[in-house]
VMD Tcl script that draws the C-alpha trace (Angstrom):
set ca {
  {0.27 38.61 70.01}
  {1.18 42.29 69.55}
  {-0.75 44.22 66.94}
  {1.38 45.59 64.09}
  {1.34 49.34 63.66}
  {0.49 50.71 60.21}
  {3.73 51.51 58.37}
  {4.45 54.87 56.71}
  {7.51 55.31 54.50}
  {8.87 58.88 54.68}
  {11.13 59.80 51.74}
  {12.99 63.08 52.13}
  {16.67 64.00 51.99}
  {16.27 66.48 54.88}
  {16.86 64.81 58.23}
  {14.97 67.50 60.12}
  {11.86 66.93 57.98}
  {12.05 63.15 58.44}
  {12.37 63.53 62.23}
  {9.43 65.98 62.33}
  {7.18 63.58 60.41}
  {8.39 60.61 62.48}
  {7.60 62.33 65.77}
  {4.08 63.24 64.67}
  {3.25 59.92 63.02}
  {4.65 57.71 65.78}
  {2.77 59.69 68.44}
  {-0.40 58.93 66.45}
  {0.31 55.18 66.39}
  {2.07 54.69 63.07}
  {5.37 52.90 62.53}
  {7.78 54.94 60.39}
  {10.50 53.87 57.99}
  {12.76 56.53 56.46}
  {14.55 56.84 53.12}
  {16.93 59.57 51.95}
  {15.92 59.39 48.28}
  {13.75 57.50 45.81}
  {16.28 54.76 45.18}
  {16.54 53.89 48.86}
  {12.75 54.17 49.14}
  {12.19 51.56 46.41}
  {14.48 49.12 48.23}
  {12.72 49.66 51.56}
  {9.26 49.56 50.00}
  {9.89 46.20 48.35}
  {11.15 44.75 51.64}
  {8.08 45.86 53.61}
  {5.10 47.44 51.80}
  {3.86 50.46 53.74}
  {0.28 51.67 54.02}
  {1.38 55.14 52.90}
  {4.36 56.87 51.29}
  {5.12 60.52 52.04}
  {7.62 61.81 49.51}
  {9.51 65.01 48.74}
  {10.22 65.99 45.13}
  {13.79 67.35 45.15}
  {16.25 64.68 46.30}
  {19.63 63.37 45.09}
  {20.10 60.07 43.21}
  {16.37 59.61 42.48}
  {13.88 62.43 42.89}
  {10.37 62.00 44.18}
  {8.60 62.07 40.82}
  {10.92 59.44 39.34}
  {10.33 57.34 42.46}
  {6.55 57.67 42.13}
  {6.60 56.66 38.47}
  {8.75 53.62 39.35}
  {6.42 52.77 42.25}
  {3.37 52.82 39.99}
  {5.10 50.38 37.59}
  {5.59 47.78 40.37}
  {3.24 44.81 40.74}
  {0.45 44.85 43.31}
  {0.38 45.52 46.25}
  {3.30 47.94 45.80}
  {1.84 49.91 42.92}
  {-1.32 50.69 44.86}
  {0.34 52.22 47.94}
  {-1.13 55.71 48.46}
  {1.41 58.50 47.93}
  {1.38 61.96 49.47}
  {3.82 64.44 47.93}
  {4.97 67.16 50.31}
  {7.37 69.68 48.78}
  {8.30 73.34 48.50}
  {7.42 73.41 44.80}
  {4.11 75.28 44.62}
  {3.33 75.90 40.95}
  {0.38 74.36 39.10}
  {2.82 72.63 36.75}
  {4.43 70.97 39.81}
  {1.10 69.62 41.00}
  {0.30 68.34 37.51}
  {3.69 66.63 37.21}
  {3.24 64.93 40.60}
  {-0.23 63.67 39.70}
  {1.06 62.39 36.34}
  {3.81 60.51 38.20}
  {1.26 58.86 40.50}
  {0.72 61.10 43.53}
  {-2.63 60.81 45.27}
  {-2.30 64.23 46.92}
  {0.11 67.13 46.69}
  {0.83 69.49 49.59}
  {3.24 72.39 49.95}
  {5.65 72.68 52.90}
  {5.55 73.66 55.66}
  {2.96 71.22 56.91}
  {1.20 71.47 60.26}
  {0.87 68.43 62.48}
  {-2.91 68.40 62.01}
  {-2.72 68.47 58.22}
  {-0.10 65.70 58.17}
  {-2.22 63.51 60.43}
  {-5.45 64.20 58.55}
  {-3.89 63.15 55.24}
  {-2.07 60.18 56.77}
  {-5.32 58.89 58.25}
  {-7.36 59.48 55.11}
  {-4.85 57.89 52.72}
  {-3.89 54.94 54.93}
  {-7.43 54.20 56.07}
  {-6.28 54.24 59.69}
  {-8.64 56.14 62.00}
  {-6.97 58.49 64.45}
}
mol new
graphics top color blue
foreach p $ca { graphics top sphere $p radius 0.5 }
foreach p [lrange $ca 0 end-1] q [lrange $ca 1 end] { graphics top cylinder $p $q radius 0.2 }
display resetview
């Protein structure tokens, strides 16, 4: 029987960013699901709980912070999925708002491959 790859849900309205994360994560052995906004992410998350969510803040329909707050209100195991916020918003108030919404870590774009993989491994518990 084939071993299932650990699933990462990437939530970002920018296609280029999603493809960049997908390329890096899949090369490291993760499976990747993509969502264009928080609303789509909630639907995908409930269908297949990932080991990690990587989420942008500024998106149409449902932004990343609203998504995180909704995620943390879900029953287990959904509410306990680790969340990494990766955004261009760099102020201390932005970090505080993300943590209040339920982010485990907050990083500012652009993100190097090494940093993305280090955080993905640490938050998902998957050794690389």
